[in-house]
N, C-alpha and C positions, 0 to 999 in steps of 0.2 A: 504494499499500499504506500503510494507516494503522495506527497503534498504537492501543492502547485508549484513549489520551488524546486521540485525534483529531489528533495531530501527525504529520508525515511523518518517516521515518527520516533520519538525517544522510546527506549525500551520500557520505561514506566508506562507511557501512553499505550504502547502496543499491548502490554500485559493487562492493563486496566480495560481496554476495549475488548480484548479476548474474554476476560472474566465476565464483563457486562453482557456480551453476546451469549455466553454459556448460561448465565442466570436467566436471561430472558427466554432462551430456547427451553430451559427447564420449566419455566412458568407456563409457557405456551403449551408444552407437552402435558402438564398437569391438567390444564383447562380442556384440551382436546380429549384426553383420556376420560375425564368425568363426563363430558358431553356423550362420547361413544357408549359409555356404560350407563348413561341416564342417571348418573348419581350427582349428588351435590358436590361441587368442587371443594377440595380440603382447604377451607378458608385460612386457617392458621398457617399451614405450609405456604400457601400463596402470599399471605401478608409477609411472611419471612422473606420469600423470594423478591417481593416488591421492595422491601426495606433494604435488602442486599443490593438490588439493582440501583436503587437511589444512592446508596453509599458509593457504589462503583461509578455511577455517573459523576458524582462529586470528584472522585479521583481523576476521571477523564477531564473534567473541566478545570481542575487545579493544574493538571499537566499541560493541556492544550491551550487553555485561555488565561492561565495565571490567576484563576479564581482563588480569592482569599476566603477561608471560612473562619468565622469568629464565634466563640461561645461567650456569651455575657452572663456571668454568674453574680447575682445580687440578692440580698435578703429581701429586698423590695421588689416583688414580682412585677408590679406595674412598671417601675423604673427599668427593670432588666428588659422587659418587652419593648418599651418605648425606645430604649437605647439600641436594641437589636433591630427594630423597625427603622430607625434613623440610619443605621449602618447599611441595611438592605437598600435603602434609597440611594445611598452613596456607592452602590455597586458591590458590596460585600455579601457573602452568603453567611447569614448571621442567625444564630439561635439564642434563646434566653432560657435561664433556669434559676431556680432559687436554692439549688443544691449543686455542689461540684460533682461532675462525672468525669471519668478519665477522657482526656482530649483525644480526638481523632488525629490520625497522622496529618501533619501540616496545619492543624487548627490552632489559631491564636486564642488564648484564654484571657478574658478581662474578668478580674476576680475582685469582689468586695472583701477587703481584709476583715470586716466584721464577722464573716463566716468561718474564719480560720479555726476558732476554738471548737467547733462542731465537727471537725474532720478527724478521722482516725489516722493512724500512722501511714497506712497504705495510701489513702487519699492525699495526705500531706507529701508523700514521696512522689506520687503522680503529678501533683501540682508543681512541685520543685522541678520535675523533669520538663514540664510544659513551659517554663520560664514565663509566668503570667505577667500581664500588665495589671498592677494592683491599683485599685481605685478605693479611696476611703475618705471619710470626713476628718480623720485624725491627722494631726500634724506633728505629733510629739516624736521624740527621738526613739522611744520603744517601738512605735508602729513602723518607723523607717527601718529600724533593726530587724523587725519581724519580716518585713517585705524583702530585705536583703537576705535573710536566712531562707526565704522561699525562692531565691535565685530569680527575683522579679526583674523583668527587662525594663520596666518603667514604674514610676510612682506618681499617680495623679490624685490630687486632692479635689474632692467634690465641692461644689457642683462643677462638672466638667462640660465643655462644649464638644459637640461631635467632631468638629474640625481638629480639636486638641487630641481626642482619642484616635481619629484617623491618622494623625501624625505619628502618634505612639505605635499604631499598628504598622505603619510603614517602616518605622525604625526596627520593629521587632522582626518583620519579614526580611529586611536587609541583613539582619544577623544570621539568618539561615535556620 
């Protein structure tokens, strides 16, 4: 498969496209089999295939289009969703949550430092690995030290502007 420039796609893109095609083919086969047997489709298995296909599509978009995915984690659910929505308007693929979940490959994490105390050691380790952008209302030295211990790529004090957050995301992406 060649692009318009005559060059081959990256190995990551080719692998993601292959896995996406396989997942969609499995999904189609499940639906066709259910129709032939006159049975109800296996909804949970199909939902799993759709979730997997969407995740693979994200990988393709990241590789081919440079799409940046962002997870906004804040104890204020409404603020997290408003921030994620604003980032989506700016061209990011952004989700919101009120609890930390392990970051997907290549995903930038924006983390409210107020949630730190509720994390177990496994989640704390995963958060350190993600090199989060920390957002907080705290300006004290202890909060800055905590952010540093989390291997934070940036420390932003609330309230933050979307442009300020986008600049922090750009810096985080530039780090690799």
